[in-house]
Each structure stands twice: as structure tokens, then as C-alpha cells.
N, C-alpha and C positions, 0 to 999 in steps of 0.2 A: 504494500500500500504506500501511497505517497502523501506526505503531510507538508504543509507550508512551512518554510524555514523559520517563520516568525511566530510559530504557535507552540503550545506545550507538547504536541505530538512529534516535534522534530527529531527526538531521539529514536522514534520508530520508523522514520522515513526510509523507504526502500527495502525494508525487511520483508521476508516472506511469512505469511500467516495462513493458517487454515481458516475457512469461513463456514458459517452455518449454511444449510440449504437456503436458497433465496428465491423469492418470487418477485419478478419484475413485471411491471405493467406501465403503459403510457396512457394517461387520461388528459384530454384537452391540451396535448402538447407537453405535458409535464411528466417526468419520470416518477414512478412510485416504486418502493421496494419494501418488502417485509421478509422476515426470517421465518423459517419453518422448523418444527421440531424434528421432522423426519424427511429424508430425501426421497419423497414420493410425490406423485402428481396430486395436488390438493383437490379436495372435494368441497362442496358447499359448507359442510360442517367442520372443515379443518380450521384449527386455531391458527391465527397469524400472530407473530411476535414482532416486537420492535426490532428493526434492523439495527444492529449495534455499531453504527458508524456515525462519525460527525457528518453534519450537513443533511441528516435525515431526521424526520420527525415522527411522533407516535401515530400519526394518521397515515403513515407510509409515504408522505411527500418528501421530495428531495430538493434541496436548494441547488440549482444548477450551477451557480457561481461561474467558474471558468470552464465548466464542462463543455466539450465539443460534441453537441448532440447531433444525431442524424437529421437531415432536412425533411424526411418523410416518416410517417408512422405506418408500418406494415408488419405483418408476421415475419416477412423475410428479413427485416433488420432488427429484430429483438436482440440478437447477439451484439449488434453495434451499440445499442442503448446500454446494455450491461457493461460492455467494454468502456464506453464513455464514462460510466460511473467510476470504475476502478482506475482509469487512466487520469482522472482529474485529481487535484490535490484536496485532501481533507484539511479544512482551514481552521476549525475551532469548535469548541463545545457548543451545544445547542441550547444556550440560554438557561441552563439549569435543568434541562429535561434529563431524567434518569434513563440511561440507555442499556443498562445491564444490571444484573444482581451480584456481580463479582464483589467480594468484600473490599477490594481496593479500587473500585470504580472502573471507569472506562479505560484510563491509561494503565492502571494496574492489570486489568484483564488482558489488553493487547500486549503489554510487556511480557506477561507470563506465557503468551501464546507464540511469541516469535520463534520460528523454526519448528513448532510442534506439528504433529501429524493430523490431529483431530480437533475440531471446535467442540468444546463442552456445552451442549445445548442447555444444560441446567442454568446457565447464566442468562438465558434469554428471558425477556419480560413479555408475558402473554397479554395481548391487547383485545382482539375480537375475532369472531368467526368470519371466514371468507364470505359467507352469504350476507352478513351484515355489512361488510365492506362494499360488496357489489351493489347493494341497494343504495348506499350513500353516494356512490360514484355515478349512478345512472342519471 
């Protein structure tokens, strides 16, 4: 992951990390991302979790910041949207929004995961079921 040079995450910049299973969506030209507890195709009753990244919010929205997003929205370029997310810099905490349940918080969690093989999904914060999210986005 990449972190801005002038933020608290600069000590994590460029390191390799495991990630939880993620669900990406684009709604009204905005990227949305949630974490999943299991690496399986979600169903309407699947619980969505806060994506544990800076520049993301508990409703799934992502601050695009310097992200180079695709010009079009289609099934064919979903991979480009997820690449844009990880190729951009994470610039700072989300105004006090809790992003994980790790005892040492966001930076402690990612510091402990540098070079690890698996993301411990027990640190994810459960938010809402997918069906409730789909209804809000319609």
C-alpha cells in the first residue's frame, strides 16, 4: 500500500500486506468498497464490514483524492477501479471514524500485518447486510 509522505502512515509506505476479501462497486461515478468476512460471492444476507483503509468511510464510500479513476463504468473495468484504489496514496485518518477493532488501532493493525500471509478478519467492524446497502444505493 502507498501512504502520503506527510501522514502518520508513512512508515508503512510501500510495504506488502494481506487484505481482507473486498467488495467493490461504483455508484453514481463514485467508488464504494466494503470488506467481507469470507472470500465468497456475497448474497443479499451477507454482512458487509468497514473496509479498513484510510480514505474510506463506514457507508462504503471512498474519497477519490488523487485516485486515477477509469473514465467509464462497466463490468469490464471493475478491475481498473480496484487497481485505482490501491495505486492511489492513502493520505490520512478518516476524521475519527473507527476502522478496525485491533487493540492498537489502524496503524497498529497494519504495522502488525506487514509481510504477513493472512488478514485476520476478526479485526473487521460489521456494518450492515448487503441487501440493506443495495436498497440505500438504489
